[in-house]
C-alpha positions as a LaTeX table, in Angstrom:
\begin{tabular}{lrrr}
\hline
Residue & $x$ (\AA) & $y$ (\AA) & $z$ (\AA) \\
\hline
Met1 & 233.93 & 24.67 & $-172.03$ \\
Lys2 & 231.08 & 27.12 & $-171.54$ \\
Pro3 & 227.68 & 25.67 & $-172.53$ \\
Gly4 & 225.73 & 27.31 & $-175.33$ \\
Ile5 & 222.85 & 29.69 & $-174.67$ \\
Ser6 & 220.11 & 27.10 & $-175.29$ \\
Thr7 & 221.72 & 24.67 & $-172.87$ \\
Arg8 & 222.05 & 27.36 & $-170.23$ \\
Ile9 & 218.42 & 28.47 & $-170.61$ \\
Leu10 & 217.15 & 24.90 & $-170.36$ \\
His11 & 219.08 & 24.10 & $-167.20$ \\
Ala12 & 219.17 & 27.52 & $-165.53$ \\
Asp13 & 216.36 & 26.95 & $-163.02$ \\
Arg14 & 217.59 & 23.54 & $-161.88$ \\
Leu15 & 221.24 & 24.53 & $-161.57$ \\
Ala16 & 220.39 & 27.75 & $-159.72$ \\
Gly17 & 218.47 & 25.71 & $-157.19$ \\
Ser18 & 214.72 & 25.22 & $-157.15$ \\
Glu19 & 212.35 & 23.59 & $-154.71$ \\
His20 & 212.38 & 19.77 & $-154.88$ \\
Asp21 & 214.96 & 19.95 & $-157.71$ \\
Ala22 & 212.22 & 20.92 & $-160.18$ \\
Val23 & 213.48 & 21.76 & $-163.66$ \\
His24 & 211.33 & 24.92 & $-163.64$ \\
Lys25 & 211.12 & 27.56 & $-160.94$ \\
Pro26 & 207.72 & 27.34 & $-159.26$ \\
Leu27 & 205.04 & 30.00 & $-159.44$ \\
His28 & 205.11 & 32.47 & $-156.56$ \\
Val29 & 201.79 & 34.29 & $-156.41$ \\
Ala30 & 202.09 & 35.99 & $-153.00$ \\
Ala31 & 201.49 & 39.74 & $-153.02$ \\
Thr32 & 203.59 & 40.48 & $-149.94$ \\
Tyr33 & 206.56 & 39.09 & $-148.02$ \\
Ala34 & 207.69 & 38.74 & $-144.41$ \\
Tyr35 & 211.09 & 39.64 & $-142.92$ \\
Pro36 & 212.97 & 38.14 & $-139.97$ \\
Asn37 & 213.38 & 41.54 & $-138.31$ \\
Ala38 & 212.76 & 45.25 & $-138.85$ \\
Arg39 & 216.35 & 45.97 & $-139.90$ \\
Ala40 & 216.14 & 43.38 & $-142.69$ \\
Leu41 & 212.86 & 44.94 & $-143.83$ \\
Ala42 & 214.51 & 48.38 & $-144.02$ \\
Asp43 & 217.59 & 47.04 & $-145.82$ \\
Val44 & 215.43 & 45.41 & $-148.49$ \\
Phe45 & 213.43 & 48.61 & $-148.97$ \\
Gln46 & 216.62 & 50.64 & $-149.32$ \\
Gly47 & 218.19 & 48.20 & $-151.76$ \\
Arg48 & 221.04 & 47.22 & $-149.43$ \\
Gln49 & 219.89 & 43.62 & $-149.21$ \\
Ser50 & 218.28 & 41.39 & $-151.80$ \\
Gly51 & 214.66 & 40.48 & $-151.22$ \\
Tyr52 & 211.12 & 41.32 & $-152.17$ \\
Val53 & 209.34 & 44.42 & $-150.94$ \\
Tyr54 & 205.93 & 43.98 & $-152.53$ \\
Ser55 & 204.98 & 42.09 & $-155.66$ \\
Arg56 & 204.20 & 45.27 & $-157.55$ \\
Gln57 & 207.95 & 45.78 & $-157.92$ \\
Gly58 & 208.96 & 42.18 & $-158.40$ \\
Asn59 & 208.41 & 38.61 & $-157.29$ \\
Pro60 & 210.55 & 35.44 & $-157.29$ \\
Thr61 & 209.03 & 34.12 & $-160.54$ \\
Gly62 & 209.73 & 37.39 & $-162.29$ \\
Ala63 & 213.22 & 37.47 & $-160.83$ \\
Ala64 & 213.96 & 34.03 & $-162.28$ \\
Leu65 & 212.92 & 35.33 & $-165.69$ \\
Glu66 & 215.04 & 38.45 & $-165.21$ \\
Ser67 & 218.06 & 36.24 & $-164.57$ \\
Lys68 & 217.41 & 34.30 & $-167.78$ \\
Ile69 & 217.09 & 37.46 & $-169.88$ \\
Ser70 & 220.26 & 38.89 & $-168.35$ \\
Met71 & 222.03 & 35.64 & $-169.18$ \\
Met72 & 220.77 & 35.76 & $-172.78$ \\
Glu73 & 221.84 & 39.38 & $-173.20$ \\
Gly74 & 225.06 & 39.13 & $-171.21$ \\
Ala75 & 223.58 & 41.97 & $-169.15$ \\
Ala76 & 224.34 & 43.18 & $-165.65$ \\
Gly77 & 220.66 & 43.13 & $-164.70$ \\
Thr78 & 217.10 & 43.19 & $-165.98$ \\
Val79 & 213.69 & 44.47 & $-164.89$ \\
Val80 & 210.56 & 42.82 & $-166.31$ \\
Phe81 & 207.22 & 44.51 & $-166.95$ \\
Ser82 & 203.66 & 43.58 & $-167.87$ \\
Thr83 & 204.18 & 44.48 & $-171.56$ \\
Gly84 & 206.87 & 45.70 & $-173.91$ \\
Met85 & 205.21 & 49.10 & $-174.12$ \\
Ser86 & 205.15 & 49.45 & $-170.33$ \\
Ala87 & 208.89 & 48.64 & $-170.32$ \\
Ile88 & 209.58 & 51.48 & $-172.77$ \\
Ala89 & 207.23 & 53.90 & $-171.00$ \\
Ala90 & 208.65 & 53.14 & $-167.55$ \\
Met91 & 212.22 & 53.52 & $-168.81$ \\
Met92 & 211.46 & 56.89 & $-170.43$ \\
Val93 & 209.39 & 58.30 & $-167.55$ \\
Ser94 & 211.87 & 57.24 & $-164.88$ \\
Leu95 & 214.97 & 58.57 & $-166.65$ \\
Leu96 & 213.77 & 61.75 & $-168.38$ \\
Arg97 & 212.71 & 65.20 & $-167.18$ \\
Ala98 & 210.96 & 68.12 & $-168.90$ \\
Gly99 & 213.48 & 69.87 & $-171.14$ \\
Asp100 & 215.50 & 66.73 & $-171.81$ \\
His101 & 216.10 & 65.81 & $-175.44$ \\
Val102 & 215.89 & 62.38 & $-177.09$ \\
Val103 & 217.08 & 61.42 & $-180.56$ \\
Ser104 & 214.94 & 58.61 & $-181.94$ \\
Ser105 & 214.79 & 56.65 & $-185.12$ \\
Gln106 & 211.89 & 57.82 & $-187.24$ \\
Phe107 & 211.23 & 54.19 & $-188.14$ \\
Leu108 & 209.33 & 53.06 & $-185.05$ \\
Phe109 & 206.70 & 50.58 & $-183.96$ \\
Gly110 & 203.39 & 52.46 & $-184.08$ \\
Asn111 & 202.69 & 52.37 & $-180.33$ \\
Thr112 & 206.24 & 53.50 & $-179.53$ \\
Ser113 & 205.78 & 56.41 & $-181.91$ \\
Ser114 & 202.48 & 57.25 & $-180.20$ \\
Leu115 & 204.13 & 57.18 & $-176.76$ \\
Phe116 & 206.97 & 59.43 & $-177.88$ \\
His117 & 204.51 & 61.99 & $-179.21$ \\
Thr118 & 202.72 & 61.87 & $-175.86$ \\
Leu119 & 206.04 & 62.63 & $-174.17$ \\
Leu120 & 206.44 & 65.61 & $-176.48$ \\
Gly121 & 203.32 & 67.06 & $-174.89$ \\
Met122 & 204.90 & 66.62 & $-171.46$ \\
Gly123 & 207.91 & 68.79 & $-172.22$ \\
Ile124 & 210.39 & 66.12 & $-173.35$ \\
Glu125 & 211.94 & 67.16 & $-176.65$ \\
Met126 & 212.25 & 64.65 & $-179.47$ \\
Ser127 & 214.13 & 64.58 & $-182.76$ \\
Phe128 & 213.13 & 61.84 & $-185.22$ \\
Val129 & 215.85 & 60.97 & $-187.73$ \\
Asp130 & 216.75 & 58.33 & $-190.30$ \\
Ala131 & 218.77 & 56.05 & $-188.02$ \\
Thr132 & 220.13 & 54.07 & $-190.96$ \\
Asp133 & 222.52 & 57.04 & $-191.30$ \\
Val134 & 224.64 & 57.75 & $-188.22$ \\
Glu135 & 225.36 & 61.28 & $-189.50$ \\
Gln136 & 221.70 & 62.18 & $-189.09$ \\
Val137 & 221.88 & 61.05 & $-185.48$ \\
Arg138 & 225.07 & 63.04 & $-184.97$ \\
Ala139 & 223.52 & 66.20 & $-186.42$ \\
Ala140 & 220.52 & 65.91 & $-184.10$ \\
Leu141 & 222.51 & 65.70 & $-180.84$ \\
Arg142 & 222.25 & 68.64 & $-178.43$ \\
Pro143 & 223.83 & 69.47 & $-175.06$ \\
Thr144 & 220.51 & 68.37 & $-173.49$ \\
Thr145 & 220.37 & 65.02 & $-175.32$ \\
Arg146 & 219.92 & 62.31 & $-172.71$ \\
Met147 & 219.44 & 59.25 & $-174.90$ \\
Val148 & 219.34 & 57.84 & $-178.42$ \\
Phe149 & 216.62 & 55.25 & $-179.10$ \\
Val150 & 216.55 & 52.83 & $-182.04$ \\
Glu151 & 215.05 & 49.49 & $-183.05$ \\
Thr152 & 217.30 & 46.81 & $-184.52$ \\
Ile153 & 214.96 & 45.98 & $-187.41$ \\
Ala154 & 212.19 & 48.52 & $-187.89$ \\
Asn155 & 208.59 & 47.39 & $-187.80$ \\
Pro156 & 207.06 & 47.16 & $-190.40$ \\
Arg157 & 209.41 & 48.36 & $-193.20$ \\
Thr158 & 212.47 & 46.45 & $-191.94$ \\
Gln159 & 214.99 & 49.30 & $-192.09$ \\
Val160 & 218.16 & 48.36 & $-190.22$ \\
Ala161 & 219.70 & 51.16 & $-188.17$ \\
Asp162 & 223.44 & 51.82 & $-188.21$ \\
Leu163 & 223.59 & 50.12 & $-184.84$ \\
Ala164 & 227.38 & 49.96 & $-184.57$ \\
Gly165 & 227.96 & 53.50 & $-185.81$ \\
Ile166 & 225.41 & 54.95 & $-183.40$ \\
Gly167 & 226.96 & 52.99 & $-180.55$ \\
Glu168 & 230.39 & 54.48 & $-181.26$ \\
Leu169 & 228.85 & 57.95 & $-181.45$ \\
Cys170 & 226.96 & 57.60 & $-178.16$ \\
Glu171 & 230.02 & 56.26 & $-176.38$ \\
Ser172 & 232.12 & 59.19 & $-177.57$ \\
Arg173 & 229.49 & 61.71 & $-176.41$ \\
Gly174 & 228.54 & 60.00 & $-173.15$ \\
Val175 & 224.92 & 59.62 & $-174.27$ \\
Leu176 & 222.74 & 56.71 & $-173.14$ \\
Tyr177 & 222.11 & 54.37 & $-176.07$ \\
Val178 & 218.84 & 52.40 & $-175.91$ \\
Val179 & 218.19 & 49.57 & $-178.38$ \\
Asp180 & 214.87 & 47.78 & $-178.84$ \\
Ser181 & 215.93 & 44.28 & $-179.91$ \\
Thr182 & 212.46 & 42.73 & $-180.00$ \\
Leu183 & 212.63 & 41.71 & $-183.66$ \\
Thr184 & 216.09 & 40.17 & $-183.39$ \\
Thr185 & 216.11 & 38.60 & $-179.90$ \\
Pro186 & 219.41 & 37.65 & $-178.23$ \\
His187 & 219.63 & 34.65 & $-180.55$ \\
Leu188 & 220.45 & 36.91 & $-183.52$ \\
Phe189 & 221.97 & 39.94 & $-181.85$ \\
Arg190 & 223.35 & 41.24 & $-178.58$ \\
Ala191 & 222.98 & 44.98 & $-178.18$ \\
Ser192 & 226.06 & 45.11 & $-175.94$ \\
Asp193 & 228.10 & 44.26 & $-179.04$ \\
Val194 & 227.23 & 47.74 & $-180.40$ \\
Lys195 & 227.80 & 49.43 & $-177.02$ \\
Ala196 & 224.15 & 49.90 & $-176.04$ \\
Gly197 & 223.53 & 50.84 & $-172.43$ \\
Leu198 & 219.95 & 49.54 & $-172.22$ \\
Val199 & 218.18 & 46.80 & $-174.17$ \\
Ile200 & 214.40 & 46.61 & $-174.58$ \\
His201 & 212.35 & 43.51 & $-175.37$ \\
Ser202 & 208.70 & 42.87 & $-175.86$ \\
Leu203 & 208.84 & 39.43 & $-174.28$ \\
Thr204 & 205.43 & 38.69 & $-175.79$ \\
Lys205 & 207.15 & 38.31 & $-179.15$ \\
Gly206 & 210.12 & 36.11 & $-180.03$ \\
Ile207 & 211.42 & 35.31 & $-176.57$ \\
Ser208 & 208.07 & 33.82 & $-175.53$ \\
Gly209 & 206.87 & 32.89 & $-179.02$ \\
His210 & 203.65 & 31.12 & $-178.15$ \\
Gly211 & 201.23 & 34.05 & $-178.07$ \\
Asn212 & 200.02 & 33.14 & $-174.58$ \\
Ala213 & 201.69 & 35.75 & $-172.35$ \\
Leu214 & 202.32 & 39.49 & $-172.34$ \\
Gly215 & 205.59 & 40.86 & $-171.01$ \\
Gly216 & 208.43 & 43.31 & $-171.50$ \\
Ser217 & 211.93 & 43.91 & $-170.18$ \\
Val218 & 214.69 & 46.47 & $-169.78$ \\
Ser219 & 218.23 & 45.13 & $-169.41$ \\
Asp220 & 221.30 & 47.12 & $-168.38$ \\
Thr221 & 224.37 & 45.93 & $-170.26$ \\
Gly222 & 226.71 & 47.51 & $-167.71$ \\
Leu223 & 228.41 & 49.62 & $-170.40$ \\
Phe224 & 226.91 & 53.02 & $-169.53$ \\
Asp225 & 228.45 & 55.07 & $-166.72$ \\
Trp226 & 225.49 & 56.27 & $-164.68$ \\
Arg227 & 227.70 & 58.60 & $-162.64$ \\
Gly228 & 227.45 & 61.12 & $-165.49$ \\
Tyr229 & 223.69 & 60.90 & $-165.88$ \\
Pro230 & 222.04 & 64.00 & $-164.37$ \\
Asn231 & 218.60 & 62.59 & $-163.52$ \\
Ile232 & 219.46 & 59.95 & $-160.93$ \\
Ala233 & 217.66 & 60.51 & $-157.62$ \\
Glu234 & 219.90 & 61.12 & $-154.61$ \\
Ser235 & 218.45 & 58.17 & $-152.69$ \\
Tyr236 & 219.72 & 55.72 & $-155.33$ \\
Lys237 & 223.20 & 57.25 & $-155.31$ \\
Gln238 & 223.83 & 55.56 & $-151.97$ \\
Leu239 & 224.15 & 52.29 & $-153.90$ \\
Asp240 & 226.84 & 51.00 & $-156.27$ \\
Pro241 & 226.85 & 53.38 & $-159.28$ \\
Arg242 & 226.60 & 50.41 & $-161.62$ \\
Val243 & 223.01 & 49.78 & $-160.47$ \\
Trp244 & 221.77 & 53.37 & $-160.33$ \\
Gly245 & 219.95 & 53.32 & $-163.66$ \\
Leu246 & 218.25 & 49.96 & $-163.26$ \\
Gln247 & 217.33 & 50.70 & $-159.63$ \\
Gln248 & 215.64 & 53.93 & $-160.70$ \\
Ile249 & 213.81 & 52.10 & $-163.50$ \\
Arg250 & 212.61 & 49.47 & $-161.04$ \\
Lys251 & 211.58 & 51.94 & $-158.35$ \\
Lys252 & 210.32 & 54.95 & $-160.30$ \\
Gly253 & 209.22 & 53.00 & $-163.36$ \\
Leu254 & 207.95 & 49.63 & $-162.17$ \\
Arg255 & 206.92 & 50.47 & $-158.60$ \\
Asp256 & 205.35 & 53.87 & $-159.24$ \\
Ile257 & 203.64 & 53.04 & $-162.53$ \\
Gly258 & 202.63 & 49.55 & $-161.41$ \\
Ala259 & 203.08 & 47.72 & $-164.72$ \\
Thr260 & 203.99 & 44.47 & $-162.97$ \\
Leu261 & 204.51 & 41.23 & $-164.85$ \\
Arg262 & 202.19 & 38.57 & $-163.47$ \\
Ala263 & 203.95 & 35.53 & $-162.06$ \\
Glu264 & 201.88 & 33.29 & $-164.34$ \\
Asp265 & 203.03 & 35.18 & $-167.43$ \\
Ala266 & 206.64 & 35.26 & $-166.24$ \\
His267 & 206.53 & 31.48 & $-165.95$ \\
Arg268 & 205.07 & 31.04 & $-169.45$ \\
Ile269 & 207.67 & 33.37 & $-170.97$ \\
Ala270 & 210.52 & 31.58 & $-169.19$ \\
Val271 & 209.34 & 28.22 & $-170.51$ \\
Gly272 & 208.78 & 29.63 & $-174.00$ \\
Ala273 & 212.35 & 30.96 & $-174.04$ \\
Glu274 & 213.65 & 27.40 & $-173.82$ \\
Thr275 & 212.84 & 26.84 & $-177.50$ \\
Leu276 & 214.04 & 30.27 & $-178.66$ \\
Ala277 & 216.83 & 28.98 & $-180.91$ \\
Leu278 & 214.67 & 26.32 & $-182.56$ \\
Arg279 & 211.81 & 28.73 & $-183.24$ \\
Ile280 & 213.98 & 31.59 & $-184.49$ \\
Glu281 & 216.00 & 29.39 & $-186.83$ \\
Arg282 & 212.83 & 27.88 & $-188.34$ \\
Ser283 & 210.87 & 31.13 & $-188.68$ \\
Asn284 & 213.89 & 32.97 & $-190.11$ \\
Ala285 & 214.48 & 30.25 & $-192.69$ \\
Asn286 & 210.81 & 30.37 & $-193.68$ \\
Ala287 & 210.88 & 34.16 & $-193.93$ \\
Leu288 & 213.99 & 34.24 & $-196.12$ \\
Ala289 & 212.50 & 31.68 & $-198.51$ \\
Leu290 & 209.10 & 33.41 & $-198.61$ \\
Ala291 & 210.63 & 36.84 & $-199.18$ \\
Gly292 & 212.56 & 35.58 & $-202.20$ \\
Trp293 & 209.49 & 33.80 & $-203.53$ \\
Leu294 & 207.25 & 36.87 & $-203.06$ \\
Glu295 & 209.78 & 39.06 & $-204.85$ \\
Ser296 & 209.42 & 36.82 & $-207.91$ \\
Gln297 & 205.61 & 36.97 & $-208.05$ \\
Pro298 & 204.09 & 39.25 & $-210.72$ \\
Gln299 & 201.26 & 40.32 & $-208.40$ \\
Val300 & 203.75 & 41.72 & $-205.87$ \\
Gly301 & 205.13 & 45.20 & $-206.42$ \\
Arg302 & 207.76 & 45.40 & $-203.68$ \\
Val303 & 209.16 & 43.28 & $-200.85$ \\
His304 & 210.96 & 44.64 & $-197.78$ \\
Tyr305 & 213.16 & 42.08 & $-196.05$ \\
Pro306 & 216.80 & 42.50 & $-194.92$ \\
Gly307 & 217.71 & 39.08 & $-196.27$ \\
Leu308 & 217.12 & 40.19 & $-199.86$ \\
Ile309 & 220.00 & 41.65 & $-201.85$ \\
Ser310 & 217.59 & 44.37 & $-202.97$ \\
His311 & 217.24 & 45.63 & $-199.39$ \\
Ala312 & 219.14 & 48.86 & $-198.75$ \\
Gln313 & 220.75 & 47.55 & $-195.56$ \\
His314 & 221.27 & 43.93 & $-196.66$ \\
Ala315 & 225.06 & 43.98 & $-196.15$ \\
Arg316 & 224.72 & 45.62 & $-192.74$ \\
Ala317 & 222.07 & 43.13 & $-191.62$ \\
Thr318 & 224.27 & 40.22 & $-192.75$ \\
Glu319 & 227.18 & 41.53 & $-190.69$ \\
Leu320 & 225.10 & 42.34 & $-187.60$ \\
Phe321 & 222.81 & 39.32 & $-187.47$ \\
Gly322 & 225.04 & 36.52 & $-188.70$ \\
Gly323 & 223.23 & 35.74 & $-191.95$ \\
Arg324 & 219.76 & 35.53 & $-190.39$ \\
Tyr325 & 217.35 & 38.36 & $-190.92$ \\
Gly326 & 214.32 & 38.03 & $-188.68$ \\
Ser327 & 210.83 & 36.75 & $-189.33$ \\
Leu328 & 209.17 & 40.02 & $-190.41$ \\
Ile329 & 208.41 & 40.72 & $-194.08$ \\
Gly330 & 206.74 & 43.82 & $-195.46$ \\
Phe331 & 205.34 & 43.62 & $-198.98$ \\
Glu332 & 203.18 & 45.65 & $-201.31$ \\
Leu333 & 200.88 & 44.26 & $-203.97$ \\
Arg334 & 200.54 & 45.79 & $-207.42$ \\
Pro335 & 198.45 & 49.00 & $-207.28$ \\
Asp336 & 195.56 & 47.35 & $-209.15$ \\
Ile337 & 195.18 & 44.59 & $-206.52$ \\
Asp338 & 192.96 & 45.24 & $-203.51$ \\
Thr339 & 194.83 & 44.51 & $-200.30$ \\
Phe340 & 191.74 & 43.50 & $-198.34$ \\
Thr341 & 190.54 & 41.10 & $-201.02$ \\
Phe342 & 193.93 & 39.42 & $-201.04$ \\
Leu343 & 194.10 & 39.12 & $-197.25$ \\
Asp344 & 190.57 & 37.73 & $-197.05$ \\
Ala345 & 191.60 & 34.98 & $-199.47$ \\
Leu346 & 194.26 & 33.60 & $-197.12$ \\
Arg347 & 193.30 & 30.29 & $-195.52$ \\
Leu348 & 196.25 & 29.33 & $-193.33$ \\
Val349 & 197.82 & 32.70 & $-192.52$ \\
Ile350 & 196.01 & 34.37 & $-189.61$ \\
Leu351 & 194.87 & 37.99 & $-189.80$ \\
Ser352 & 196.28 & 39.38 & $-186.56$ \\
Ser353 & 198.28 & 42.25 & $-185.07$ \\
His354 & 200.83 & 40.13 & $-183.23$ \\
Leu355 & 204.50 & 39.48 & $-184.14$ \\
Ser356 & 207.05 & 36.66 & $-183.84$ \\
Asp357 & 204.43 & 34.07 & $-183.02$ \\
Asn358 & 204.75 & 30.37 & $-183.86$ \\
Arg359 & 201.91 & 30.93 & $-186.34$ \\
Thr360 & 202.19 & 33.13 & $-189.44$ \\
Leu361 & 200.24 & 36.37 & $-189.16$ \\
Ala362 & 199.34 & 39.12 & $-191.63$ \\
Ile363 & 197.90 & 42.62 & $-191.24$ \\
Pro364 & 197.24 & 45.65 & $-193.49$ \\
Val365 & 199.49 & 48.20 & $-191.78$ \\
Ala366 & 198.17 & 51.62 & $-192.84$ \\
Gln367 & 194.57 & 50.80 & $-192.01$ \\
Thr368 & 195.27 & 49.29 & $-188.57$ \\
Ile369 & 198.34 & 49.61 & $-186.35$ \\
Phe370 & 199.61 & 52.79 & $-188.08$ \\
Tyr371 & 196.20 & 54.30 & $-188.85$ \\
Glu372 & 196.14 & 56.87 & $-186.04$ \\
Met373 & 199.34 & 58.64 & $-187.10$ \\
Gly374 & 197.86 & 59.75 & $-190.44$ \\
Ala375 & 199.00 & 59.49 & $-194.04$ \\
Glu376 & 201.68 & 62.20 & $-193.84$ \\
Arg377 & 203.58 & 60.60 & $-190.97$ \\
Arg378 & 203.19 & 57.14 & $-192.50$ \\
Ala379 & 204.76 & 58.46 & $-195.69$ \\
Ser380 & 207.70 & 59.89 & $-193.72$ \\
Met381 & 208.29 & 56.39 & $-192.33$ \\
Gly382 & 208.15 & 54.77 & $-195.77$ \\
Ile383 & 204.85 & 53.02 & $-195.07$ \\
Ala384 & 202.82 & 52.66 & $-198.25$ \\
Glu385 & 199.04 & 52.63 & $-197.97$ \\
Gly386 & 198.98 & 49.09 & $-199.36$ \\
Leu387 & 201.77 & 47.68 & $-197.16$ \\
Ile388 & 201.13 & 44.22 & $-195.70$ \\
Arg389 & 203.10 & 43.03 & $-192.70$ \\
Leu390 & 203.77 & 39.31 & $-192.65$ \\
Ser391 & 205.10 & 37.81 & $-189.41$ \\
Val392 & 206.36 & 34.41 & $-190.46$ \\
Gly393 & 205.95 & 31.43 & $-188.15$ \\
Ile394 & 207.25 & 27.89 & $-187.95$ \\
Glu395 & 204.75 & 26.09 & $-190.20$ \\
Asp396 & 206.01 & 23.94 & $-193.05$ \\
Tyr397 & 207.35 & 26.29 & $-195.72$ \\
Ala398 & 205.45 & 24.63 & $-198.56$ \\
Asp399 & 202.14 & 25.17 & $-196.77$ \\
Leu400 & 202.82 & 28.88 & $-196.28$ \\
Arg401 & 203.96 & 29.33 & $-199.87$ \\
Asp402 & 200.91 & 27.46 & $-201.20$ \\
Asp403 & 198.54 & 29.61 & $-199.14$ \\
Leu404 & 200.07 & 32.83 & $-200.41$ \\
Ala405 & 200.12 & 31.41 & $-203.94$ \\
Gln406 & 196.42 & 30.54 & $-203.96$ \\
Ala407 & 195.55 & 34.02 & $-202.65$ \\
Leu408 & 197.75 & 35.75 & $-205.23$ \\
Gly409 & 196.42 & 33.41 & $-207.92$ \\
Arg410 & 193.02 & 35.04 & $-207.68$ \\
Phe411 & 194.52 & 38.06 & $-209.46$ \\
Pro412 & 195.92 & 38.18 & $-213.00$ \\
Ala413 & 199.66 & 37.82 & $-213.40$ \\
Gly414 & 199.84 & 40.91 & $-215.62$ \\
Val415 & 197.96 & 44.15 & $-216.15$ \\
\hline
\end{tabular}
């Protein structure tokens, strides 16, 4: 019988072989590596033999983490980066050329949206559509479309893309399908199940969970046929076609851009991943209970959470994520209640910009992480000026509810 994912994560380092039978892979902090002979050095550089060229493009500690992420995703391979944003940027820069076209969900993490608009200025064409409707994605496709990019659960309004429908569409058109699964993690969702070719994670978030390490990853599910992708460099075509895409991402993205994951952070993330299932189950249960409670409070005008029946994609989220809905809640207070006054009244919940931490965090979205894009673009993404993003942690539910209750209690129940 095949062990479950938590068991495999916990025992992966030991069973794969580690120095002195340690249960964790050790830290490797060397910047450079030696080779037994010149031919071996050349073979490693050309990708014909496994090994390490220079720590800017990977080290043994990072490789151990890559193996764990590939195992969690059921992926053919993974490349890790210093942050989630560097993973997205490296993937885009290494695979796209001026004149290429990308179809993207219009419901994007603020920094991802900022990056994509930067790429627009570099000659990469972008179409932003409502990815909850596969027909909008279909209508936006062009002969020059190289990829479709979506998030599983949108940050911060929690829209759930038609992940399966888009996967079928991309497969039929031979278009690379890229899914950012940061808010679901492999515990709730595997992007390969909806035929994604590449999977993105901000490892800083749910996979690590402890708020003590930055990291990002790109995983190749093995489902996309890179032989039909026009932007692969000739030097990488000497290798097995199944590794063309990831090799180009590692070489042109990681090596050339230099967004290397530190060995120390790779080690922290790998250890944090051991408790992924426990943390996700607890935070998701807290979030579902809090979302229902918030929806019943007279001071709250609207709650956005896929676990609520009132959510537009509730049925889809239930089918995709197995009855768990993530730890992110978006909610809006009544128009007469000042958002900042409410947030300042919180005692336990931390005012912070992070996500999927063990601790519960809150932030006023329009005035902070989505401020730069302006009111018009925020409105197009469904982000109200009074929207609060609540990233729910693993505290005792009653303590979280009581903290929100005392803050809401400072305002009258009716107007």
